[in-house]
C-alpha positions as CSV (number, residue, x, y, z in Angstrom):
1,X,5.3,-21.2,0.5
2,X,4.8,-17.5,-1.1
3,X,0.8,-17.8,-1.1
4,X,0.7,-18.0,2.1
5,X,0.8,-14.5,3.3
6,X,3.3,-13.6,6.3
7,X,2.8,-12.0,9.3
8,X,6.2,-10.6,10.3
9,X,5.7,-6.8,10.2
10,X,5.5,-3.3,11.9
11,X,4.0,-2.2,14.5
12,X,3.2,2.0,14.0
13,X,3.0,4.0,17.3
14,X,1.9,7.7,16.1
15,X,0.9,10.1,18.5
16,X,-2.3,12.7,18.1
17,X,-1.3,16.3,16.9
18,X,-1.4,19.0,14.8
19,X,-4.4,18.8,11.5
20,X,-2.2,19.4,8.5
21,X,-2.4,20.4,5.2
22,X,-5.5,21.2,2.6
23,X,-9.1,20.9,4.3
24,X,-6.8,21.1,8.0
25,X,-4.1,23.7,6.6
26,X,-5.4,26.4,9.1
27,X,-5.9,24.0,12.0
28,X,-4.0,25.8,14.8
29,X,-4.0,23.3,17.8
30,X,-5.2,20.2,19.6
31,X,-7.2,22.5,22.1
32,X,-9.6,24.5,19.6
33,X,-12.7,24.8,21.4
34,X,-15.0,23.2,18.5
35,X,-15.3,20.0,20.5
36,X,-12.5,18.0,18.5
37,X,-12.7,19.8,15.2
38,X,-10.5,22.2,13.7
39,X,-11.9,25.2,10.7
40,X,-9.9,26.2,8.1
41,X,-10.2,29.1,6.1
42,X,-12.9,28.0,3.2
43,X,-15.1,26.4,6.5
44,X,-14.6,23.2,6.3
45,X,-14.1,21.5,9.6
46,X,-11.3,18.8,9.9
47,X,-10.9,16.5,13.0
48,X,-7.7,16.1,15.2
49,X,-5.1,13.5,13.8
50,X,-6.3,10.5,15.3
51,X,-3.8,8.7,17.4
52,X,-2.8,4.9,15.6
53,X,-4.2,1.6,17.6
54,X,-1.8,-0.7,18.6
55,X,-0.8,-3.3,16.3
56,X,0.3,-5.2,13.4
57,X,0.2,-4.8,9.9
58,X,0.7,-8.0,7.5
59,X,3.9,-7.7,5.5
60,X,4.2,-8.8,2.0
61,X,4.3,-12.6,1.4
62,X,7.0,-14.4,1.9
63,X,9.6,-16.0,-0.9
64,X,8.5,-19.2,-2.1
65,X,9.8,-22.7,-3.9
66,X,7.0,-23.2,-5.5
67,X,7.5,-24.5,-9.1
68,X,5.0,-23.7,-11.6
69,X,6.9,-24.5,-14.9
70,X,4.3,-27.3,-16.0
71,X,1.5,-25.1,-15.8
72,X,-0.4,-23.6,-18.8
73,X,-2.0,-20.6,-17.5
74,X,-4.9,-18.9,-19.4
75,X,-5.4,-15.3,-18.8
76,X,-9.3,-14.1,-19.9
77,X,-8.8,-9.9,-19.5
78,X,-11.6,-7.7,-19.1
79,X,-12.6,-4.8,-21.6
80,X,-9.9,-2.7,-22.3
81,X,-7.5,-5.7,-21.9
82,X,-3.1,-5.4,-21.0
83,X,-2.5,-2.2,-21.3
84,X,-5.0,-0.4,-19.7
85,X,-2.8,1.4,-16.7
86,X,-5.2,0.3,-14.1
87,X,-7.2,-3.2,-13.2
88,X,-6.1,-5.3,-15.9
89,X,-2.7,-4.5,-16.5
90,X,-2.6,-5.2,-12.6
91,X,-3.8,-9.0,-13.2
92,X,-0.9,-9.1,-16.0
93,X,1.3,-7.7,-13.3
94,X,0.4,-10.7,-11.5
95,X,0.9,-13.2,-14.5
96,X,4.4,-11.9,-15.2
97,X,5.3,-12.2,-11.9
98,X,4.1,-15.7,-12.0
99,X,6.8,-15.7,-14.8
100,X,9.3,-14.4,-13.1
101,X,9.3,-16.0,-10.0
102,X,7.5,-19.4,-10.3
103,X,8.4,-20.6,-13.4
104,X,5.9,-20.1,-15.8
105,X,6.8,-20.3,-19.5
106,X,5.8,-17.7,-21.3
107,X,5.1,-19.5,-24.5
108,X,3.0,-21.5,-22.4
109,X,0.5,-18.8,-21.2
110,X,-2.3,-17.2,-23.4
111,X,-4.0,-14.0,-23.0
112,X,-7.9,-13.0,-24.6
113,X,-9.7,-9.9,-23.8
114,X,-13.0,-9.5,-24.1
115,X,-15.0,-6.8,-26.4
116,X,-17.7,-4.1,-25.6
117,X,-20.9,-5.2,-25.0
118,X,-20.3,-9.0,-25.7
119,X,-22.8,-11.9,-25.2
120,X,-22.4,-14.5,-22.3
121,X,-22.2,-16.7,-25.4
122,X,-18.5,-14.6,-26.4
123,X,-17.6,-15.2,-22.9
124,X,-18.1,-19.0,-22.6
125,X,-16.2,-19.2,-26.1
126,X,-13.3,-17.6,-24.7
127,X,-12.8,-19.4,-21.4
128,X,-13.9,-22.5,-23.4
129,X,-11.2,-22.0,-25.9
130,X,-8.5,-21.9,-22.8
131,X,-9.6,-24.6,-21.5
132,X,-10.1,-27.2,-24.6
133,X,-6.3,-25.7,-25.4
134,X,-4.9,-27.0,-21.9
135,X,-4.7,-24.0,-19.4
136,X,-5.0,-24.8,-16.1
137,X,-5.5,-22.6,-14.3
138,X,-7.6,-20.3,-16.3
139,X,-8.2,-16.6,-14.7
140,X,-10.9,-14.5,-15.7
141,X,-10.5,-11.1,-14.9
142,X,-14.0,-9.0,-14.2
143,X,-17.0,-9.8,-12.4
144,X,-18.6,-9.8,-15.8
145,X,-17.0,-13.6,-16.2
146,X,-19.1,-14.7,-13.4
147,X,-21.9,-16.6,-15.2
148,X,-19.5,-17.5,-17.9
149,X,-16.9,-19.4,-15.5
150,X,-19.7,-21.2,-13.9
151,X,-21.0,-22.7,-17.4
152,X,-17.4,-23.6,-18.0
153,X,-15.7,-24.7,-15.2
154,X,-19.0,-27.3,-15.2
155,X,-17.9,-28.7,-18.6
156,X,-14.2,-29.3,-17.5
157,X,-14.0,-30.4,-14.1
158,X,-10.2,-31.4,-14.0
159,X,-9.7,-27.5,-15.0
160,X,-9.2,-25.1,-12.2
161,X,-11.0,-21.4,-12.8
162,X,-10.8,-18.3,-10.8
163,X,-12.1,-15.2,-11.4
164,X,-11.3,-11.7,-10.0
165,X,-14.1,-9.8,-8.4
166,X,-16.7,-12.0,-9.5
167,X,-18.8,-14.4,-7.3
168,X,-22.0,-16.3,-8.3
169,X,-23.8,-19.3,-6.2
170,X,-23.8,-23.1,-7.0
171,X,-20.6,-22.6,-9.0
172,X,-18.8,-25.7,-9.2
173,X,-15.5,-26.6,-6.4
174,X,-12.9,-25.9,-9.3
175,X,-14.0,-22.1,-9.1
176,X,-12.3,-19.6,-7.1
177,X,-13.8,-16.5,-6.1
178,X,-10.7,-13.8,-6.0
179,X,-12.7,-10.6,-4.0
180,X,-11.2,-7.6,-2.3
181,X,-12.2,-5.0,0.0
182,X,-12.1,-2.1,-2.1
183,X,-13.8,0.0,0.2
184,X,-11.5,-0.4,2.8
185,X,-8.6,1.0,0.5
186,X,-10.8,3.7,-0.9
187,X,-11.6,4.7,2.7
188,X,-7.6,5.4,3.0
189,X,-7.5,7.9,0.1
190,X,-10.1,9.4,0.6
191,X,-8.5,10.8,3.6
192,X,-6.1,11.9,1.7
193,X,-8.6,13.3,-0.7
194,X,-9.8,14.9,2.3
195,X,-6.2,16.4,3.9
196,X,-5.3,17.4,0.7
197,X,-8.6,19.1,-0.8
198,X,-8.6,23.1,-0.8
199,X,-12.3,23.8,-1.6
200,X,-13.2,20.9,0.4
201,X,-15.9,19.6,-2.4
202,X,-13.8,16.1,-3.7
203,X,-15.2,14.2,-6.8
204,X,-15.8,10.9,-7.3
205,X,-16.0,9.2,-11.3
206,X,-17.2,5.5,-11.2
207,X,-17.1,3.4,-14.4
208,X,-19.9,1.7,-14.2
209,X,-23.2,1.9,-11.4
210,X,-22.9,-1.5,-10.4
211,X,-22.2,-2.7,-6.6
212,X,-18.7,-3.6,-7.1
213,X,-18.0,0.3,-7.9
214,X,-20.0,1.6,-5.1
215,X,-17.7,-0.2,-2.8
216,X,-15.1,2.1,-4.1
217,X,-17.6,5.6,-3.5
218,X,-18.7,3.9,-0.1
219,X,-15.3,3.8,1.8
220,X,-14.1,7.1,-0.3
221,X,-16.9,9.1,1.2
222,X,-16.3,7.3,4.3
223,X,-12.9,8.6,4.2
224,X,-13.1,12.0,3.3
225,X,-15.9,12.4,6.3
226,X,-13.9,10.4,8.6
227,X,-11.1,13.8,8.3
228,X,-13.5,16.6,7.5
229,X,-16.8,15.5,8.2
230,X,-18.5,19.0,6.8
231,X,-16.8,18.0,3.4
232,X,-18.6,17.9,0.1
233,X,-18.3,14.3,-2.3
234,X,-19.8,14.6,-5.7
235,X,-20.4,11.3,-7.3
236,X,-20.9,10.7,-10.6
237,X,-21.1,7.5,-13.1
238,X,-19.9,7.3,-16.3
239,X,-23.0,4.7,-17.8
240,X,-25.3,2.5,-16.0
241,X,-25.4,-0.8,-15.0
242,X,-25.7,-3.3,-18.3
243,X,-23.7,-0.8,-20.2
244,X,-19.7,-1.9,-19.4
245,X,-18.4,0.8,-21.8
246,X,-17.7,3.0,-18.7
247,X,-14.8,1.0,-17.7
248,X,-13.2,2.1,-21.6
249,X,-14.2,5.7,-22.5
250,X,-12.1,8.0,-22.0
251,X,-13.9,10.8,-23.7
252,X,-16.9,10.8,-21.5
253,X,-14.9,10.0,-18.0
254,X,-13.1,13.2,-19.2
255,X,-16.7,15.0,-19.5
256,X,-18.0,13.2,-16.0
257,X,-14.7,14.4,-14.7
258,X,-14.8,17.8,-15.9
259,X,-18.5,18.3,-14.7
260,X,-17.2,17.8,-10.9
261,X,-14.0,19.9,-11.6
262,X,-17.0,22.7,-12.5
263,X,-18.7,22.1,-9.6
264,X,-15.8,22.9,-7.5
265,X,-14.2,19.4,-6.8
266,X,-10.4,20.1,-6.3
267,X,-9.3,16.4,-5.5
268,X,-11.2,13.7,-8.2
269,X,-10.7,9.8,-7.3
270,X,-11.6,7.6,-10.4
271,X,-12.6,3.8,-10.2
272,X,-13.5,3.4,-14.1
273,X,-10.4,1.5,-15.1
274,X,-9.6,2.8,-18.8
275,X,-11.9,5.9,-18.6
276,X,-9.4,7.3,-16.0
277,X,-7.3,8.9,-18.5
278,X,-10.2,11.0,-19.4
279,X,-10.3,12.1,-15.7
280,X,-6.4,12.6,-15.0
281,X,-6.9,14.6,-18.2
282,X,-9.7,16.7,-16.9
283,X,-7.9,17.2,-14.1
284,X,-4.8,18.5,-16.0
285,X,-7.1,20.4,-17.7
286,X,-8.7,21.9,-14.5
287,X,-5.2,22.4,-12.5
288,X,-6.6,20.0,-9.6
289,X,-5.4,17.1,-8.1
290,X,-6.7,13.0,-9.3
291,X,-6.5,9.9,-7.5
292,X,-5.9,7.0,-9.5
293,X,-7.2,3.3,-8.6
294,X,-6.1,-0.3,-8.9
295,X,-2.6,0.2,-10.3
296,X,0.0,2.7,-8.7
297,X,-1.1,4.8,-11.9
298,X,1.7,7.2,-11.1
299,X,4.2,4.9,-13.1
300,X,2.0,4.1,-16.1
301,X,3.2,4.6,-19.1
302,X,0.0,5.1,-20.8
303,X,-0.8,8.1,-18.5
304,X,2.8,9.2,-17.9
305,X,1.5,12.6,-19.1
306,X,-0.8,12.7,-16.6
307,X,1.6,12.1,-13.9
308,X,2.2,15.5,-12.4
309,X,-1.7,15.5,-11.5
310,X,-2.0,12.2,-9.9
311,X,-0.9,12.6,-5.8
312,X,-1.7,8.8,-5.0
313,X,-3.8,5.7,-6.0
314,X,-5.8,3.3,-4.6
315,X,-4.0,-0.2,-4.6
316,X,-6.0,-2.9,-5.9
317,X,-3.6,-5.9,-5.6
318,X,-5.0,-7.7,-8.3
319,X,-1.4,-8.8,-9.2
320,X,-1.3,-10.7,-5.4
321,X,-4.3,-12.3,-6.0
322,X,-3.1,-13.7,-9.5
323,X,0.8,-14.7,-8.4
324,X,-1.1,-16.3,-5.2
325,X,-3.7,-18.4,-7.0
326,X,-1.4,-19.5,-10.1
327,X,1.0,-20.9,-6.6
328,X,-1.3,-22.2,-4.9
329,X,-2.4,-24.1,-8.0
330,X,1.1,-25.0,-8.4
331,X,1.1,-26.2,-5.3
332,X,-2.2,-28.1,-4.9
333,X,-2.8,-26.0,-1.9
334,X,-5.6,-23.4,-2.2
335,X,-5.8,-23.3,1.5
336,X,-3.2,-20.5,1.8
337,X,-5.5,-18.2,-0.2
338,X,-7.2,-15.5,2.2
339,X,-11.2,-15.7,1.9
340,X,-10.7,-11.9,0.9
341,X,-7.4,-9.4,-0.1
342,X,-8.0,-6.9,2.5
343,X,-5.9,-4.7,4.3
344,X,-4.8,-7.1,6.9
345,X,-2.9,-9.2,3.9
346,X,-2.0,-6.0,1.9
347,X,-4.5,-6.8,-0.7
348,X,-5.2,-3.3,-0.8
349,X,-3.9,-0.1,-0.3
350,X,-2.7,3.1,-1.2
351,X,0.2,4.5,-3.3
352,X,3.0,7.0,-2.5
353,X,5.1,7.4,-5.9
354,X,6.1,10.9,-6.8
355,X,6.3,12.0,-3.8
356,X,2.8,14.1,-3.2
357,X,2.3,12.1,0.0
358,X,4.8,14.0,2.6
359,X,5.1,12.2,6.0
360,X,2.5,14.1,8.2
361,X,-0.4,13.0,5.6
362,X,0.7,9.2,5.7
363,X,1.2,9.3,9.7
364,X,-2.7,10.0,9.1
365,X,-3.9,7.6,6.8
366,X,-1.5,4.7,8.8
367,X,-3.5,5.5,11.6
368,X,-7.0,5.0,10.2
369,X,-5.5,2.0,8.8
370,X,-4.4,0.4,11.9
371,X,-7.7,1.6,13.0
372,X,-9.3,-0.3,10.4
373,X,-7.2,-3.6,10.8
374,X,-7.8,-4.0,14.5
375,X,-11.7,-3.4,13.9
376,X,-11.9,0.1,15.5
377,X,-13.3,1.0,12.1
378,X,-15.6,-0.7,10.1
379,X,-15.9,0.2,6.6
380,X,-19.3,-0.1,5.0
381,X,-19.6,-1.6,1.4
382,X,-22.0,0.3,-0.1
383,X,-23.1,4.3,-0.3
384,X,-24.9,6.5,2.4
385,X,-28.4,7.5,1.4
386,X,-28.0,10.9,-0.1
C-alpha cells in the first residue's frame, strides 16, 4: 500500500577528495598538515570531504490502490494557513495529493485555520466542528493542537485524529501523532551552509523559541560544525514561547535576519513559517544567501521574488505524512506508518531546485546523509550549550 514505505534504492559510493566552495574554497589538498582540516583565506577551518558509509537510502513510497473516496477529511491549519509557503502549505500538498491519487473528493474536505493568540477553547471548537460535521479523519497541523485534540478525540471515539508535530501524554487510541526528525534534515542544510559561506558566520532564525524549533537549530549547528568546526553559528528567535506570532510576522522576521546579517552572517537558515518571507527579504537586501524550510521554497509562488537568494530548503515532508496517514485510515491499517518521519523514510531532506547545489556539494551532503541513516552519526535534537 502507498503508505508503507519502500526500500528499493540507491547505494551511494563516494570517495574522499578535495574540499570545495565557500568555507572550503581555498582548501588545496587532502594531505594538508593541519590534522585533517583545511584553512581558507578567511581563516575558517574545514574538514576533508568524508567518504560515504556503504548502504542504501529509502525510496519514495510505492504507488497504491488504496481507495479513500468515502473519506471526509478535515484539516485544521496552524496560524498562517494555506498559502504560508512553508509548513501549512506542505500539509495542504498532502491533502491535494490524496485528492489526486487516492480518490478523496474535494467537496468532502474542509479546511479551517487558526488565528493569532487564540485560546484552547478556540482550538477545541474548530476540531469539534469538523468532527460534528462528519469529517473522519481530522488532521491538526501543528503542536499547538495537541491538548485540544486529546480532549476532542475523547468526545468522538469513532473519529480518527492526527496531529502533525504534536504529542501529549494520555491521548486516546484514536489519536495518531505524526512526528519528524527535523534535526536530521537541518544537519544536511547545515553542511550546505558551511560549504557556501564565505565569512564563516552563519545565521539561524527561529520563529518561536520552543523545543520543536530548537530541534532545527540543533541539527543545523551540528551540520555546520561537522564541516567547519571553527565556523560561528548565530541563532536568534523572533518570539519567545507562548507568543506564536513569530510564525506569521514577516516584518519581525526581516528585522531579526538583518541583525544576523549585520553581524556578518552570509548564509541564513530560517525555521519560522510565514515569517520566513521576511528572512528572504533581508537576505536579498543584504546580498547574502538564505535557506528555506518545510516546503521547497524556491518553487513557492508567494516568495518567488526572493528565489534568487534561496540556495536550498530543508524539506520536512508533512505532505508525505498527511498523505500516508489518509491512506492508512482509508485502508484501516495504521501499522504501515513510521514512528517518526526521518531520513530513513525520506521524511526529511533537502532541495536542489534552482541549480545552486553543485554536484560536489551534493556529494558532501549525501555522504553525511548516509552516515546518519547508518547510525554512524547521531544528530542532537537540542542545541549545545553556548
